[in-house]
N, C-alpha and C positions, 0 to 999 in steps of 0.2 A: 376930565377932558377926554377919556375914551368913550365916555356916555354919548359925546357930541358926536363924535366920528363913526361910529356903529350906524346912525341912520342913513348919514352920508354915503358909507359905503355901499349898504344895503340898496341904495337908490343909484348909485353908479353901476353895480352889478345889474341891477334891472334893466337900466338903460344899455349896457354893453351886450345881454341878452337879446334884446330887442334888436339893437343894429347887426348883430352876427345873423339874426333870422332875416332880417331886411339883406344883407349882404348875401346871403345864400339864395333869397327869392331874385334877387338883381343879378346875381351869377347866371342862374339858369336863365332867366331871360337873354342874357345875354350869349350864353350857350347856344340857345334855340334861334336867335337872331342872325349868328355867324352860320348855323347849318342853313337857313334858309336862303341867306346871301349866297352860299355855295351853290345852293340848287338852281337859285335864278341866274349866275353866272354860267351855269353848264347850260341852261335854256338858252341864254343869250347866244353864246357862243354858237350853240347848233342851229338858232335861226341865222345867225350870220352865213354861216357854212351852206345851209340852204340856200339863201339869198345871193350867196355868189355863185352856185352851183346854177340856179336859175338865170342870173344874168349873163354867165359864161355860155348858155345855150345860142 
């Protein structure tokens, strides 16, 4: 019975390793997207302030 389980365990181990790699890649993409969103938010706020200043004149 143990002989039947070894290939299954090896297969699941490989699958888990691939999923961990994919999770790391996706996590990095998420961090990058959050950073970009923060930058874009700052730009948007600055643009709104400029528009507000120009329309107040």
